[in-house]
C-alpha positions in Angstrom: -11.6 -29.2 16.1 -13.5 -31.9 14.2 -16.2 -32.3 16.9 -17.9 -28.9 16.4 -19.3 -29.4 12.9 -22.9 -29.9 13.9 -22.8 -26.6 15.8 -22.1 -24.7 12.6 -24.8 -25.3 10.0 -24.4 -23.9 6.5 -25.8 -20.5 5.7 -28.0 -21.5 2.8 -26.2 -19.3 0.4 -26.6 -16.0 2.2 -24.2 -13.2 1.3 -24.8 -10.7 4.0 -22.2 -8.2 5.1 -20.0 -9.1 8.0 -20.7 -7.2 11.1 -17.2 -7.3 12.7 -13.7 -8.4 11.6 -13.7 -11.2 14.2 -16.4 -13.0 12.2 -14.4 -12.9 8.9 -11.9 -15.4 7.6 -9.9 -14.6 4.4 -8.3 -17.7 3.0 -6.4 -18.1 -0.3 -6.1 -21.5 -2.0 -2.7 -22.2 -3.4 -1.5 -25.1 -5.5 -0.3 -26.2 -8.9 -2.6 -26.3 -11.9 -4.8 -29.3 -11.7 -4.4 -29.9 -8.0 -8.2 -29.4 -7.5 -8.5 -25.9 -5.9 -11.6 -24.8 -7.8 -13.3 -28.2 -7.3 -12.5 -27.9 -3.6 -13.9 -24.3 -3.4 -17.2 -25.6 -5.0 -17.3 -28.5 -2.5 -16.9 -26.1 0.4 -19.6 -23.9 -1.0 -21.8 -27.0 -1.3 -21.2 -28.0 2.3 -21.8 -24.5 3.5 -25.2 -24.5 1.7 -24.1 -21.8 -0.8 -25.0 -24.0 -3.8 -27.4 -26.8 -4.4 -26.6 -30.5 -4.6 -25.6 -30.3 -8.2 -23.1 -27.6 -7.3 -25.1 -24.9 -9.2 -26.3 -21.4 -8.2 -29.6 -20.0 -9.3 -28.5 -18.9 -12.7 -27.4 -22.5 -13.6 -23.7 -21.8 -13.4 -21.2 -23.0 -10.8 -20.2 -20.9 -7.9 -16.8 -20.2 -9.4 -18.1 -19.2 -12.9 -16.7 -15.9 -14.0 -14.6 -15.6 -17.1 -15.4 -17.1 -20.6 -11.7 -17.5 -21.2 -11.5 -19.9 -18.3 -14.2 -22.0 -19.8 -12.5 -22.2 -23.2 -9.0 -22.9 -21.7 -10.4 -25.3 -19.0 -8.2 -23.7 -16.3 -8.2 -20.8 -13.9 -6.5 -17.7 -15.3 -7.5 -15.1 -12.6 -8.2 -14.7 -9.0 -11.8 -15.3 -8.0 -13.7 -14.7 -4.7 -16.3 -17.1 -3.4 -17.8 -15.9 -0.1 -19.6 -18.6 2.0 -21.0 -18.6 5.5 -20.4 -21.2 8.2 -22.4 -20.6 11.3 -21.5 -17.2 12.6 -18.6 -16.8 10.3 -18.2 -15.3 6.8 -15.4 -17.1 4.9 -13.9 -15.4 1.8 -12.4 -18.2 -0.3 -9.9 -16.8 -2.8 -9.3 -19.3 -5.6 -6.0 -18.6 -7.5 -4.7 -20.0 -10.8 -2.1 -22.7 -10.4 -0.3 -22.0 -13.7 3.0 -20.0 -13.3 2.0 -17.4 -15.9 -0.7 -16.1 -13.6 1.4 -15.7 -10.5 0.4 -12.1 -10.4 -3.2 -13.3 -9.5 -1.7 -15.5 -6.8 0.2 -12.6 -5.3 -3.0 -10.5 -5.3 -4.7 -13.4 -3.4 -1.9 -13.6 -0.9 -2.3 -9.8 -0.3 -6.0 -10.1 0.3 -5.9 -13.1 2.6 -4.9 -13.7 6.2 -4.2 -17.5 5.8 -3.3 -19.9 3.0 -4.7 -23.4 2.2 -2.1 -25.3 0.1 -3.9 -27.8 -2.1 -1.8 -30.8 -3.0 -2.8 -33.6 -5.4 -2.2 -37.1 -4.1 -1.7 -38.1 -7.7 0.8 -35.5 -8.6 2.7 -34.4 -5.5 4.3 -31.1 -4.7 6.0 -29.1 -7.5 8.8 -26.6 -7.1 6.6 -23.5 -7.7 4.4 -24.5 -4.8 7.4 -24.9 -2.6 8.5 -21.3 -3.5 5.1 -19.9 -2.6 5.3 -21.7 0.7 8.6 -20.0 1.4 7.1 -16.6 0.6 4.3 -17.3 3.1 6.8 -18.5 5.7 8.8 -15.3 5.3 5.9 -13.2 6.4 4.5 -15.7 8.9 1.3 -16.4 7.1 -0.7 -19.3 8.7 -0.8 -22.3 6.4 -2.6 -25.6 6.3 -2.4 -28.4 3.7 -5.2 -30.3 2.1 -4.5 -33.5 0.1 -6.9 -34.0 -2.8 -7.5 -36.6 -5.5 -7.6 -39.4 -2.9 -9.9 -41.2 -5.3 -6.9 -41.7 -7.7 -5.8 -45.3 -8.0 -2.2 -44.4 -7.1 -3.1 -42.1 -4.2 -1.3 -42.8 -0.9 -2.2 -40.4 1.9 0.5 -41.6 4.2 3.2 -41.2 1.6 1.9 -37.8 0.4 1.9 -36.6 4.0 5.5 -37.6 4.3 6.3 -35.8 1.0 4.6 -32.6 2.3 6.6 -32.8 5.6 9.8 -33.0 3.5 8.8 -30.2 1.1 7.2 -27.8 3.6 8.8 -28.8 6.9 12.5 -28.8 6.0 13.3 -27.0 9.3 10.8 -28.8 11.4 9.1 -31.9 10.0 7.1 -32.3 13.1 5.3 -29.0 12.3 3.6 -30.7 9.3 1.3 -33.5 10.6 -2.1 -34.9 9.7 -5.2 -34.1 11.8 -7.2 -36.8 10.2 -6.6 -40.1 8.5 -8.7 -41.3 5.5 -11.3 -43.9 6.2 -11.4 -46.5 3.4 -14.4 -48.5 2.2 -14.3 -52.0 0.7 -11.7 -52.8 -1.9 -13.0 -52.8 -5.5 -12.1 -55.2 -8.3 -9.2 -53.0 -9.2 -7.7 -53.4 -5.7 -8.4 -49.8 -4.8 -10.4 -49.0 -1.6 -12.3 -45.7 -2.0 -12.1 -43.1 0.7 -15.5 -42.9 2.5 -14.7 -40.7 5.5 -12.1 -39.5 7.9 -10.7 -40.6 11.3 -10.2 -37.7 13.7 -6.9 -38.2 15.6 -7.5 -35.7 18.4 -11.1 -36.7 19.0 -10.6 -40.4 18.2 -13.9 -40.4 16.3 -15.0 -41.7 12.9 -16.6 -39.3 10.5 -18.3 -41.3 7.8 -19.6 -39.6 4.6 -20.7 -42.8 2.8 -24.4 -41.9 3.2 -23.9 -38.5 1.7 -24.2 -36.8 5.2 -21.4 -36.7 7.8 -22.1 -39.3 10.5 -20.0 -39.6 13.7 -19.2 -42.9 15.5 -16.7 -44.7 17.7 -13.7 -46.3 16.1 -13.5 -50.1 15.8 -11.0 -52.1 17.7 -9.0 -52.8 14.6 -8.6 -49.0 14.1 -7.4 -48.1 17.5 -3.7 -49.1 17.1 -3.4 -47.0 13.9 -5.1 -44.0 15.6 -2.9 -44.3 18.7 0.4 -44.1 16.9 -0.5 -41.2 14.7 -2.3 -39.4 17.6 0.7 -39.6 19.9 2.9 -38.1 17.2 0.3 -35.3 16.5 0.0 -34.5 20.2 3.8 -34.3 20.6 4.0 -32.0 17.6 1.2 -29.7 18.9 2.7 -29.4 22.3 6.2 -28.9 21.0 5.0 -26.0 18.7 3.0 -24.5 21.6 6.2 -24.0 23.4 4.5 -24.8 26.7 7.1 -26.7 28.6 4.8 -27.5 31.6 2.4 -29.1 29.2 5.2 -31.2 27.6 6.3 -32.3 31.1 2.7 -33.3 31.9 2.4 -35.3 28.7 5.8 -37.0 29.1 4.9 -38.0 32.6 1.9 -40.0 31.2 -0.8 -37.5 32.0 -3.8 -37.6 29.6 -4.1 -34.1 28.2 -7.7 -33.1 27.8 -9.2 -32.6 24.3 -10.0 -28.9 24.8 -6.4 -28.0 25.8 -5.1 -29.8 22.8 -7.5 -28.0 20.4 -6.8 -24.6 21.9 -3.0 -25.2 21.6 -3.5 -26.4 18.0 -5.5 -23.4 17.1 -2.9 -21.1 18.6 -0.1 -22.8 16.8 -1.9 -22.7 13.4 -2.8 -19.0 13.8 0.8 -18.2 14.7 2.0 -19.8 11.5 4.2 -22.4 13.3 2.2 -25.6 12.9 0.7 -26.7 9.6 -2.0 -29.4 9.8 -2.6 -31.8 7.0 -6.2 -32.6 6.0 -7.8 -34.7 3.3 -10.6 -34.1 0.8 -12.4 -36.4 -1.6 -15.4 -36.0 -3.9 -18.8 -36.3 -2.4 -20.9 -39.4 -3.1 -23.5 -39.1 -5.9 -26.2 -36.6 -4.8 -24.4 -36.0 -1.4 -24.6 -32.6 0.3 -21.2 -32.7 1.8 -17.9 -33.5 0.2 -15.5 -35.7 2.3 -13.4 -33.5 4.5 -15.2 -30.3 3.8 -16.7 -29.9 7.2 -13.3 -30.5 8.8 -11.8 -27.8 6.5 -14.5 -25.3 7.4 -13.9 -26.0 11.1 -10.2 -25.5 10.7 -10.7 -22.2 8.8 -13.1 -20.8 11.4 -11.4 -22.2 14.5 -7.7 -22.4 13.6 -7.1 -19.6 11.1 -6.6 -16.0 12.3 -9.1 -13.2 12.1 -8.2 -10.0 10.2 -7.7 -8.4 13.7 -4.6 -10.6 14.0 -3.1 -9.9 10.6 -0.8 -6.8 10.4 -1.9 -4.3 7.8 0.5 -3.0 5.2 2.3 0.3 5.9 0.6 3.5 4.8 1.9 7.0 3.9 0.3 10.1 2.5 0.3 10.3 -1.3 3.4 12.6 -1.1 5.3 10.0 0.9 4.9 11.3 4.5 4.7 8.4 7.1 1.5 7.7 8.9 0.8 5.6 12.0 0.2 1.9 11.5 -3.3 0.9 10.7 -5.6 -1.2 12.9 -8.4 -3.4 11.7 -11.1 -1.1 13.2 -14.5 -0.6 11.4 -14.7 2.8 13.0 -11.1 3.8 12.0 -10.1 5.9 9.0 -11.0 4.3 5.7 -8.2 2.5 3.9 -8.9 -0.2 1.3 -7.0 -1.6 -1.6 -8.0 -2.8 -5.0 -6.6 -6.3 -5.3 -8.2 -7.1 -8.7 -9.9 -5.2 -11.5 -12.1 -6.7 -14.1 -14.6 -5.6 -16.8 -18.1 -6.9 -17.0 -20.0 -6.4 -20.3 -23.1 -5.3 -18.5 -21.9 -3.6 -15.3 -18.6 -2.1 -16.5 -15.5 -2.0 -14.4 -15.6 -4.0 -11.2 -13.0 -3.7 -8.5 -12.4 -6.4 -5.9 -11.4 -4.5 -2.7 -10.0 -5.6 0.6 -10.9 -3.1 3.4 -8.0 -2.9 6.0 -9.5 -0.1 8.1 -12.8 1.7 8.4 -16.0 0.8 6.7 -16.7 1.2 2.9 -20.3 2.2 2.0 -22.1 2.5 -1.3 -22.5 6.0 -2.9 -19.8 7.7 -0.8 -17.0 9.6 -2.4 -13.5 8.2 -1.8 -10.0 9.3 -2.8 -8.2 6.9 -5.2 -4.4 6.9 -5.1 -2.2 5.0 -7.5 1.6 5.4 -7.3 4.8 3.5 -8.2 3.9 1.6 -11.3 4.8 4.2 -13.9 7.4 1.7 -15.4 4.5 -0.6 -16.3 2.3 1.9 -18.1 0.4 3.0 -15.1 0.6 6.8 -14.5 0.6 8.1 -11.0 -2.9 9.4 -10.1 -4.9 11.0 -7.3 -8.5 11.4 -8.0 -11.8 11.5 -6.1 -14.4 8.9 -7.2 -17.9 8.0 -6.2 -18.3 4.4 -5.0 -21.0 2.5 -6.8 -22.9 -0.5 -5.5 -21.1 -3.0 -3.2 -21.6 -6.7 -3.8 -20.4 -10.2 -3.2 -19.8 -12.4 -6.3 -21.8 -15.5 -6.5 -21.3 -17.4 -9.8 -22.2 -14.9 -12.5 -24.4 -12.9 -10.1 -23.4 -10.0 -7.8 -25.3 -10.0 -4.5 -25.8 -6.6 -3.0 -24.0 -5.6 0.2 -25.0 -2.7 2.4 -21.4 -2.1 3.7 -18.0 -3.7 3.9 -16.2 -3.5 7.3 -12.5 -3.6 8.0 -11.2 -7.1 7.3 -13.8 -8.0 4.7 -13.8 -8.1 0.9 -16.3 -6.8 -1.6 -16.8 -5.9 -5.2 -17.2 -2.2 -6.0 -18.8 -1.1 -9.2 -18.1 1.9 -11.4 -14.7 3.0 -10.1 -13.7 4.2 -13.5 -10.2 5.4 -12.6 -9.2 2.8 -10.0 -6.6 0.2 -11.1 -5.3 -2.9 -9.5 -3.0 -2.0 -6.6 -4.7 1.4 -5.9 -5.6 2.7 -2.4 -9.1 3.9 -1.5 -9.3 6.3 1.4 -11.3 9.2 2.8 -11.3 12.1 0.4 -10.4 14.5 3.3 -7.6 12.2 4.5 -6.0 10.6 1.5 -3.6 7.7 2.1 -1.4 5.3 0.1 -0.7 1.7 0.9 2.7 0.1 0.5 2.4 -2.0 -2.8 2.8 -5.7 -2.8 5.6 -7.5 -4.6 4.7 -8.1 -8.2 6.7 -10.3 -10.6 8.5 -8.7 -13.5 7.1 -9.5 -16.9 10.0 -10.7 -19.0 8.4 -12.2 -22.2 8.0 -9.5 -24.9 5.0 -9.6 -27.2 5.2 -7.2 -30.1 1.8 -6.3 -31.6 0.2 -4.1 -34.2 -3.3 -3.3 -35.1 -4.9 -5.6 -37.6 -6.7 -2.9 -39.4 -7.3 0.9 -39.3 -10.5 0.3 -37.3 -8.5 -1.7 -34.7 -5.8 1.0 -34.7 -8.3 3.5 -33.5 -9.3 1.3 -30.5 -5.9 -0.2 -29.7 -4.6 2.4 -27.3 -7.7 2.4 -25.2 -7.9 -1.4 -25.1 -4.2 -1.6 -24.0 -4.7 1.0 -21.3 -7.6 -1.0 -19.9 -5.7 -4.2 -20.1 -2.7 -3.0 -18.1 -5.0 -1.2 -15.6 -6.5 -4.7 -14.8 -3.2 -6.5 -14.7 -0.2 -4.8 -13.1 2.0 -7.8 -14.0 1.8 -6.7 -17.6 4.0 -3.9 -18.8 3.2 -1.7 -21.9 6.1 -0.3 -23.8 6.1 2.1 -26.7 9.6 1.5 -28.0 10.9 4.7 -29.5 13.9 3.0 -31.2 12.1 0.1 -32.9 8.7 1.9 -33.1 7.0 -1.2 -31.8 4.2 -1.6 -29.3 5.3 -4.3 -26.9 3.3 -6.0 -24.1 5.7 -7.6 -21.6 4.0 -10.7 -20.2 4.9 -13.5 -17.7 4.7 -16.3 -20.2 3.0 -17.6 -23.3 -0.3 -18.4 -21.6 -0.4 -14.9 -20.1 0.2 -13.5 -23.5 -2.6 -15.7 -25.0 -5.0 -14.4 -22.4 -4.0 -10.8 -23.1 -4.7 -11.2 -26.8 -8.0 -13.0 -26.2 -9.1 -10.2 -23.8 -8.2 -7.5 -26.3 -10.3 -9.3 -28.9 -13.3 -10.5 -26.9 -13.6 -7.8 -24.2 -12.4 -4.7 -26.0 -13.1 -5.6 -29.6 -9.5 -5.1 -30.8 -7.9 -7.5 -33.3 -4.1 -7.4 -33.3 -1.3 -9.2 -35.1 1.8 -10.5 -33.4 5.0 -9.5 -35.1 8.6 -10.4 -34.4 10.1 -8.5 -31.5 13.0 -6.3 -32.3 15.8 -5.3 -30.0 17.3 -1.8 -30.1 20.6 -2.2 -32.1 23.1 0.6 -32.6 25.9 1.4 -35.0 29.4 2.8 -34.5 32.6 3.3 -36.4 35.3 0.6 -35.9 38.1 3.1 -36.8 38.8 6.6 -38.0 37.4 7.7 -41.3 36.8 10.8 -43.3 34.0 12.1 -45.6 33.2 15.0 -47.9 29.7 16.2 -48.3 29.0 18.3 -51.4 25.5 19.7 -52.0 25.6 22.0 -55.0 22.5 22.6 -57.1 21.7 25.4 -59.6 18.4 25.1 -61.4 17.2 28.6 -62.0 16.5 31.1 -59.3 18.1 30.7 -55.8 20.6 27.9 -55.8 22.0 25.6 -53.1 25.7 25.5 -52.2 27.4 23.7 -49.3 30.5 21.7 -48.9 32.0 20.3 -45.7 34.7 17.8 -44.8 34.5 15.8 -41.6 36.5 13.2 -39.7 34.8 10.5 -37.7 36.5 8.5 -34.9 35.2 6.0 -32.4 34.7 6.8 -28.7 34.4 4.6 -25.6 31.0 3.1 -25.0 28.4 5.5 -23.5 30.0 8.6 -25.0 27.1 9.3 -27.4 27.9 11.7 -30.3 30.5 14.4 -29.9 30.7 17.2 -32.5 33.9 19.3 -32.7 34.5 22.4 -34.8 38.0 22.8 -36.2 37.3 25.0 -39.1 39.9 27.7 -39.7 39.8 30.9 -41.8 36.0 31.0 -42.0 35.8 28.3 -44.7 32.4 27.5 -43.3 30.8 30.6 -42.0 30.0 30.6 -38.3 26.3 30.7 -38.8 26.3 27.5 -40.7 28.4 25.4 -38.3 25.3 24.5 -36.2 23.6 23.6 -39.5 26.3 21.0 -40.2 26.0 19.6 -36.7 22.2 19.4 -37.0 22.5 17.5 -40.4 25.2 15.2 -39.0 23.1 14.3 -35.9 19.9 13.8 -38.0 21.7 11.3 -40.2 23.3 9.6 -37.1 19.8 9.1 -35.7 18.8 7.3 -38.9 21.9 5.2 -39.1 24.6 4.8 -41.7 24.7 1.0 -42.4 21.6 -0.9 -41.4 19.2 1.8 -40.2 20.1 1.8 -36.5 21.1 4.9 -34.6 24.8 5.8 -34.6 26.5 6.2 -31.2 29.9 6.7 -29.5 31.7 8.7 -32.2 33.5 12.0 -32.4 32.6 14.0 -35.6 35.1 16.7 -36.3 34.3 19.4 -38.9 37.6 20.2 -40.6 36.9 22.3 -43.7 34.3 23.4 -46.2 33.2 25.9 -48.7 30.3 28.3 -48.9 28.7 30.7 -51.4 27.8 34.2 -50.5 24.3 33.9 -52.1 23.4 30.2 -52.5 24.6 28.8 -49.1 21.8 28.2 -46.5 21.0 26.4 -43.3 19.2 23.6 -45.3 22.1 23.2 -47.7 24.7 22.7 -44.9 22.4 20.3 -43.1 22.2 18.2 -46.3 26.0 18.5 -46.8 26.7 17.3 -43.2 24.5 14.2 -43.7 26.2 13.4 -47.0 29.6 13.7 -45.4 28.7 11.3 -42.6 27.3 8.8 -45.2 30.5 9.0 -47.2 32.7 8.5 -44.1 30.7 5.4 -43.3 31.1 4.0 -46.8 34.8 4.1 -46.3 34.9 2.6 -42.8 34.0 -0.7 -41.1 30.8 -0.2 -39.2 30.1 -2.2 -36.1 26.6 -3.2 -35.3 26.1 -3.0 -31.5 23.7 -5.1 -29.6 22.3 -4.5 -26.1 23.7 -6.8 -23.5 21.7 -7.6 -20.4 23.0 -8.5 -16.9 21.0 -11.6 -16.0 20.6 -13.1 -12.6 19.1 -16.6 -12.3 18.1 -18.0 -9.0 18.0 -21.8 -9.6 17.9 -25.0 -7.5 21.3 -26.6 -7.2 20.1 -29.6 -9.2 19.7 -27.4 -12.3 22.7 -25.1 -12.1 24.7 -27.1 -14.6 21.9 -27.1 -17.2 21.3 -23.4 -16.7 24.9 -22.4 -17.1 25.3 -24.6 -20.2 22.2 -23.0 -21.7 23.4 -19.5 -21.0 26.7 -20.3 -22.7 24.7 -21.5 -25.7 23.1 -18.1 -25.9 26.5 -16.4 -26.2 26.3 -15.5 -22.5 29.3 -15.1 -20.2 28.9 -16.4 -16.7 30.5 -13.8 -14.4 29.9 -15.4 -11.1 27.8 -17.7 -8.9 27.0 -17.6 -5.2 25.1 -19.9 -2.8 21.6 -18.8 -1.9 19.3 -20.1 0.9 17.1 -23.1 0.3 19.5 -25.2 -1.7 19.7 -22.6 -4.5 22.4 -20.9 -6.5 22.4 -17.4 -7.9 24.0 -17.4 -11.3 25.1 -14.0 -12.7 25.8 -13.7 -16.4 25.9 -11.2 -19.3 23.8 -12.2 -22.3 22.9 -10.4 -25.5 19.3 -9.4 -25.3 18.6 -10.8 -28.8 19.3 -14.3 -27.3 16.9 -14.0 -24.3 13.6 -13.0 -25.9 12.0 -16.3 -24.9 14.1 -17.0 -21.9 11.1 -16.7 -19.5 9.6 -19.7 -21.3 12.8 -21.7 -21.8 14.1 -21.3 -18.3 10.8 -22.6 -16.9 11.1 -25.7 -19.0 14.8 -26.1 -18.1 14.2 -25.9 -14.4 10.8 -27.5 -14.1 9.3 -24.2 -13.1 11.6 -23.6 -10.1 14.0 -21.0 -11.4 13.5 -17.2 -11.5 15.5 -14.6 -13.3 15.9 -10.8 -13.6 17.4 -8.8 -16.3 18.8 -5.2 -16.5 20.4 -3.4 -19.4 24.2 -3.3 -19.1 25.6 -1.8 -22.3 25.8 -2.1 -26.1 28.7 -4.1 -27.6 29.7 -5.2 -31.1 27.9 -8.2 -32.5 29.8 -11.1 -34.0 30.6 -10.3 -37.7 28.5 -13.2 -39.1 25.4 -12.0 -37.3 25.9 -8.3 -38.1 26.5 -9.2 -41.8 23.3 -11.1 -41.9 21.3 -8.2 -40.4 22.9 -5.8 -42.9 21.8 -8.1 -45.7 18.3 -8.1 -44.5 18.3 -4.3 -44.2 19.6 -4.1 -47.8 16.9 -6.5 -49.0 14.2 -4.4 -47.2 15.3 -1.3 -49.1 
């Protein structure tokens, strides 16, 4: 590895279909925002010949151009695919956003990939969120390598950053995170900084100099040999240890010189098995250069050290009705099973679905079965439909290059799948299958919206439906209690992008309004009321009188209606009318306009008229009786309380617990979790955690996660409930 670059020239921007899974490499780039992932993707495309020296494609845009929102916000907000060719290999580079609000796009990229390239800025280091993604990859054995960028920074230190990566990513085995190359520095400038001009290959003991704009290979100088020897010995020991070849370790310890090919083969096996994680370096290309520093070495690692789709187990499949099916194999001749990992809308082409084919071969113009299940709680209805596949293509900047097919292991864009949503399974129409869904983060930041105008109101539902079809990390709620339309998002940036897409992509202007929680009312003690509805204004009159008693019940009891009328004071046919009127009033509330719950309402007595009594009259009397009983009683406002679980690093536990207490929360327990973390369990009023998704990220430097589930309603503090009553009174 590192000596085969000249055997693999770039593909001059071709975007042909892959012929076999063995020739495909699917790699997702992971790293915090600003680490240089998109820049690195463009540098790799430049080296592979996919773009010109200015980094542009034929239409004048960059290879990663796609979304106008990304241009305006100057950051990636969605997953993007950049396919390049390197010799006989097709490499699908999946560029992911680094900002935490778009972790759903990252998860989609992890699903579509077979290996991960962690991009770490030498200027900024490793953040907590990147560590968490590393642990996710480790849990499933995904092969990983690390590339250190921004080596041109004045404070960049490759050796120190390699040590930091070993500490962050190699907690269990620091010798599993070691550099394959060392940076080659040029002459020191006036500021004391020596720019990186190339790399030193440790296994090959060769110099790869990019100073001229083209990669040139040479022997190391005598002054470089001691540095190479120390780092090389440590690398060889690490590779042999991870290869678990005891005979090879014995040979090495006895002083035998292990040949280069054996070391490279062992390295490639250890990387593909996900047990050794090489560190590489990347730096910007010289002005007008065709190759960025370190890009050839990265392409060689991807094609030689990362696994093929044949080596990556496919997700489990069932039939749409849940019956188990045999495990898939990555066979182009097998049954068709593909998955929509991303959905987007193009103003000219319409809906475009990015698809990973796990089995079989997908071809244009064939009819496939589209299955989507398991996301009903996020506004996605279960569906099973047949659809005709449109054109297949590979994205290239703002262009789509036509493909004739997409074999198992490859990715492609599919046009005009009007019903397919992100996470859906595509399979043969006569043998429909459903793939096990990937883990998606729960959206925990509510965004209450309303149409800006009547014209927007007409388009709102369709725009929202399209929005959630594209992004399963967004949940749409039509709250029946507060009558609000709520988009649940992952954070403020996620919410901003959703609003921008509604406006620019679907032509819907909305206003953001304060989010309401579903409060309730209940009686604090026993009370009675008399409802009298007597009217005589010519013709048929109205006559109904009823007396009720109201008493509180334990939480969760709802409304219980009891008939204790004796002697026929209220005729039997009108008792259901009283109950109907009481329940209707209870649903409207009796103090501040929130539904009444957890009370027993007992009908004790009443009066009727042989002519003027009616169903409507007794409904009205029942409602009046309940209002009178409420006027004589203390009414509690009940607020929903959530059970919150926060997984946070031990360093931030104190701050998190203090913050929860400040939100009127009650910490009910803590327990130690793996990786130096603590799980904090608390009960917190929902009205206090509307923005907790944003605040917790700031409090924990982006390293904490939380979940919330409804626990119960309980009385609000008097000062808060009085304030809400006052506002309700002002509104009326």
